[in-house]
N, C-alpha and C positions, 0 to 999 in steps of 0.2 A: 629478326630480319637482318640484323647487322652481319651475322655469319653468312647468310645467303648473299647479301650485297657484296661482301668481299670475295665470295666464290665467283660471282658473276663477273666482277672486274678482273680477277686473277685469270679466269678462263678466257677472257677477251670477248665476252658477250656484250659488245658495245656497238654503236652504229658503224664505226669504222671497221671493227673486227668482223662483224657479220658481212659487210660488203666485201671485204677482202677474202673472207672464207668462201662466200658464194661465187664470186667472180661476176663480171659485168653481165654476161648472158643470163645467168640464173637470177641475179638481182633485178634485172629489167623485166624478166618474165614474172617474177614474184609481184612486182608492182602492178602487173596486169591480172593478178590473182591466179596465175598459172604455177602450180606447185611442182610439177614433174622435174624441171631443171634443178630446182633447189633440193629436191629429194635425192637426185642423182649426185649433187655436189656434196651432200652431207652423209653419204652412205658408208663412210669409213668407220663410224662408231667412236670417233675421237670425242673428247669432252666438249669442245665448242660445237661440233656438228650435232652432238646429242642435245645440247641446250637449244639450238636453232630448231631442230625437229620437234622437240617437246613443246616449247613455249611460243615459237613464232609460227611454225607450220601446223602445229596442233595435231601431231600424229603420235601414237604410242611408241615408246622406246623400250629396249630391254632394261629390266630392273638392275641388272648387274652393271650397266653403264652409267647409272645415275648416282651422283655424289651424295653422301650422307646429308649435306646441307640442304640439298634439294628435297630429299625424302622427308626431312624434318620440318620443312617450311609450311606445311598445311595447304600448299597450293597445287598438290598433285594427288592422284589416287592410284594405288597399286592394285593390280588384278593379276595375281599369280606372278608370272615371270615378266609381266609388262607394266609399265607405268604411264599414266596419261595425265595431262595437265587439266586442272579444273578451271583455269583462267588463262587469259592471254597476257604474257609478260614480255614487253618489248623495250629495248633500250631506246632512249630519246636523245635528241640532238644537244640537250643541255648537259649530257653526261649522266643523267639520271635514268630512272626506269618507270614505266607506267603499267599498272595492273588494270585489266578490263575483262569483259567477256570476249571470247573469240569471235571474230567476224564471221557472220553466217555465210554459208556457201550453198549453192544449189543442191537440193536433196536433204539439207539439214532440217531438223524440226523447226517449227515457227518460233520466232523470237518471243521470249517472255516479256511482258509489259515493262518490267523494271530492268530490262537489258541495259548494260553499261557499255557504251560504245568506246572503242579505243581512239587514240589520236590519229588524225589523218590530215587531208588537205585543208579542211576548214580550220582545224586547230592551229596548223602552221601559219595560215593566212592571218589569223587574229594575232598570234605571237609576233609576226612580222610587222603588224600595224601599230602595236602599243608603244607609246612614248618610252624612250630609254632613260628619261630623267629620274633621279632618285625621289622617292616619296615616303611620307610617314605612314599613312594607313592606306591599304589597298583592299578592294573587294573583288573576289572572283565569283560572280553571280551565275549559278548553274555550272559548278565546277566539273561535273561528270567524273572522269577518271583522275582528275587533278592536274591536268597537263599545264594549264596556265599558271598555276602556283609555282611550278618548276621554273618558269621564265621570270616570275615576279620575285622569287626568293632572294636574288642578289641585289635588288634595288628597292625593296619595300621594308620599312621597319617593322610593320605589323600587317599580317594578312588574315583576312576573314574569308572563308570559302563556304558557299551555300549550295544546296541542291534540294529539290523537292523529293528526290529519290533517296531514301536512307541507304539503300544498297550501294549507290554511287559513292556516297561518303565513306562507306566501309572500304571499298576498293581504293578510293583516293588516299585514304590514310596509309594503306599498304604502299601505294606509289611514293608517297612522301617519305615513308620510313626507308624504303629501298634506295631512295635518292639522297638520303642524308639531310632532308629538309625538316626542321623542327619548329615548333611554336605556332603552327597554323591553327586557327580557331575555326572548327567546322560546325556548321549549324544547318538544321533541316527545316525546310519550309519553302513556299512558293514566292517568286518575285522578290520584293524587298521586305516581306514580312519578318524574316529572321533578324533584320537590322533596322527595324523601325526606330526612327529618332536618332540614328547615328549618321555621322559625316565621314567622308573619305576623301583622300587626295586623288585617288585613282579607282575607277570602276571598269572592269572588263567583263565581257560576257560573249560566249558563243551559245546563244539561247536556243530553245526548241523552236526554230523559226520556220519549220516546214509548214506550208499552207495546205491543209488537207481537210476533207469533210470529217465531222465527228463520227467516231466509230467505237465499238467495243474493243477493249484491249489495245488502246492506242499506246504507242511507244513513247514513253515519257522523255527519252533523250532527244527526240526530234519534234514531237507534237505536243503543243500546250493544251489543246482542247478549246482554245479561244476561237472565235469566229474569224475566218479569213486571216488577215495579217494584223489583227487587233493586238496580239501579244507584243509584237515589235513596236507598234504604236504606243502601247501603254508603257513599255519599258523605257522608251525615249521620254515620254511625258513625266514619268515618276522619278527619273534619275536626278534632276536638278536639286530636289529637296535632300539628296544624300551626298552632295558635292560641297566640299569646303571651297571658300573663295580661291579661284585659280585652279580648282580641281578639274580633272579631265575624265572622260569616259570614252571607251572604244568598244564598239559592238560589231558583230556580223548580223546581217538581217536579210530577210526576203520580204518582198512587197508585191502586191497585185498591180498589174498594169491593165486598167479597165478601159473598155471601148469608150471613146469620147472624153477621156480624161488624160491630161499630161501627167506622167508618173512623177515628174519633178514637183508638180503642185501637190500631189498626194503626200510624198515623203517630206517635202519642204514644209507642208502644213503641220505635220507632226512636230517639227522642230521650232517653228516660229512662235509657238505658244509656250516654249520652255524658258525663254529669257537667256539662253546660252548661245554663245557663238557656236557654229556647227559647220561641219564639212561632210558632205555625203558623196560617195563615189559608187556609181553602178559599174561593176566589173563584168557582169554577164547578164544575159536575159534569155530565157527559154520559152518556147511556145508551150501551151498546156500539155500536149502529148509528150514532148521531150521531158517535161518536168515530172509527169506521172511515171514515165518509164524509169527515170533516174531513181526515184524513191521506192518504186516496187522492186527494182534490182537491188537497192540498198538493203532491203529486207529479204532478199533471195526468194521473192514470190513468183518469179518467172518459172513457168513449167508446173505450177501448182494448180489444182482445180479452181481456186478462188481468184486466180490472176485476172482472167477476162472480166469477171464480175466486178472486181475491185477497180480495175482500169476504167470500165464503162461508167461506174458510179462516180468516180473522181472527175472524169471528163464532163459528165452531166452537171456536176456541182459547179465546175468552172463556167459552163455555158449559162447556167442560171444567173450567174453574177456578171456575165458579159466580160469575162477575163480573156484578154488577148495574149498575155504572157506573164511570167513571174521574173522579177528582177532580183539579182543577188549583189550585195555589195557591203561596203564599210560605212559606219557612222561614227564620227568623232565629235564630241561635245566638250565645251570648256565653259566653266562658270566664271565669266569675266567680270561680273558685277556691273554690267552696263544696262542702261534702259534702252539701248539701241543695238540689239544683238544682230550679228551678221550670219546669214545662212547661205552657204554655197552648195549647190546640187549639180553634179556633172557626171558624164559618162566617160570613163577611161578604160578602154579595152586593151590598149597596147602594154607591152612590158615596161615595168618601172624598176628603178633601182631598189634593191632589197638590202636590209630591212627598211621599210617605210618609217618605222619607229625612230630611226636615226635622224630623220628630218621632219617628222610630222608636226613638231612644235613650230618649226619655221614656216611650214605651209599655213598653219592656222594663224600665225602672227601676220603673215603677208595678206591673207584674206581680210583680216580685221583692219590692218593698217591702211589698205587701199580704200576701205570704206570710211574710216574715221579721221584720218589725218587731214587737217585743213591747211590751207596755204601751200599747196604743192609747188607754186611758182618759186618759193624760197627753199624747197627741199633739195637735198643733195642725194643723188642716186648713184648706185654702182651696178654695173652689169654683172649678172650672176656668172660664176665661174663655169667654164665649159660650154658657153653659148656659141653656136655656129650660125653663120650668115650664109644661106644657100640661095643662089641666084640662077634663074633660068632665062636664057635669052636666045634670040635667033642668031645664027652665025653672022658676025660683022655688025650686029646692032649695037648702038651706043648705050641704050637703056635696056634693063632687064624687063621681061614680061612678068616675072613673078619673083618676089623676095620672101623667103621663109626664114624665120628665126627658130632654131631647133636646140632644145636643151639636151645635153649629153649626160646629165646627172639628174638625180632626184626623180621627179615625175616624168621627165623626158617629154615634155609637151612640145608641140610645134605650132606656129601661128604665122599665117601670111600677113605681111606688113607692108606699109608704104615706104618711100625713100627716106622720110624724116625719121620714122621709128628706127629704121635700119641704121641711119647715120647716128642716131642717139645711142644705139647699142654699141657703136664703135668708139664713142668718146666718153661715155659715162664712167668716171673713176672716183666719184664722191667729192671732187674738188669744187666744181662750179654748180651754182643753183640751177634748177631745172628751167624756170621761165626764161631767163636770158639765154640759156643754152639753146632752147628750142627756137627762139627768134633768130639767133645766128645761123643755126642749121637750116631753117626755112629759107633764109636769104641766100645761103650758099647753094642749096639744091634747087631753088626756084619753085618750091612747093609750099604754098601757104595753107595747106589743108590742116596740118596739125600744129596749131599755135597755142591751143588751150592745154595747159598742163593737166587738167582733169581727164583729158583723153588718154593719158598714160596710166590711169588707175587700173584698167584691166590687165595691163602688162605687169604692174606691181602685184596684183592679186594672184596672177598665175606664175609669179616667181622669175620673170625675165629680168626685173630690176629689183635691187634691194635698197631700202631706205637707210 
């Protein structure tokens, strides 16, 4: 694999190299799974264009255009004068490479049950979420093609990667070898069974979270076979026993939103039994029909004879369980060693600063501090950097109708506040204690509503003020 790796790099088969070779129009079309512009852009038969056609677009190329390193890799098959890829080999943003099965397209044969999916939006979302702090031992649970290991390699002393699918680990090893990542310990098995009794400083997982009815030939990369969203629930509940003190876990998850039940209570209930501080963010929610269509398209089932039957059965399954929607989001857990864990569950659909991993530790710190710190009257606060004070008023009016504090960094939250909170944001510099400062502000603005320092706790939890 070392010879092939050097050939890929020398040829320019990298994220930047492919984008530059394709051009903006073809690259944008390819993101929509439209191949024609990319095929036109790579029709010259040059070395880079040949690699793009072979391994990214998945089309046969002339054998005479294929380098010896590629032919000897074991990742292609020759048929006379043509060579075809047996896998999908894509450059990744870390500078490495990922080996997976090619993404299925309409008209392709049905996916094999042990299909190994490549990296996509979900993989990138998880990588953006994970804390950037260095750790000793890290676990990538359900590694798939091995993408999260590429992100962990620079900051984890030891990495264990598991998957229930032996073929996934086979391709993941190729990904790591082509990316120059060594020393990863790969183990086969479900959930935490391969690491029973072991502790980690960091656990990450893009699990098989798709909520679907049980069926023959389920796709192991996305469906666990568990009832409803039980797999994600069990993943959350079992994680604490594998975290070192101070250890963190980051997951992607789907959960059911059931008629008559607040989704926050459902997901929050999973976490309140763990003893860990936790932060849950719902990023999206889909109605049952949208959800079914998404995953039938993922398997390229549209246009097949089984499409309508599968669609109807899936919807009926949701109806039986009174499912109104399916939520998608992040779950972060920290083993803080407290008997009084803090769980925050919220919906954030707006754009946030990326990567979240750059400041996720600060977010969890703030959530915990707002709940646990006593004696806020004596606390010294500092307004977070980049905070804006936005005011709406009638022309000529002395007082605003509405005041909004808006973060321009991090989670970019916004919150409507009163005059005292707004004044506090303008003067908090860490020098004066909160209690006396609030009393002075209240006297100056003539608003006695916010005299209790505890009323500032939500603003601390949401990152408007730093302790």
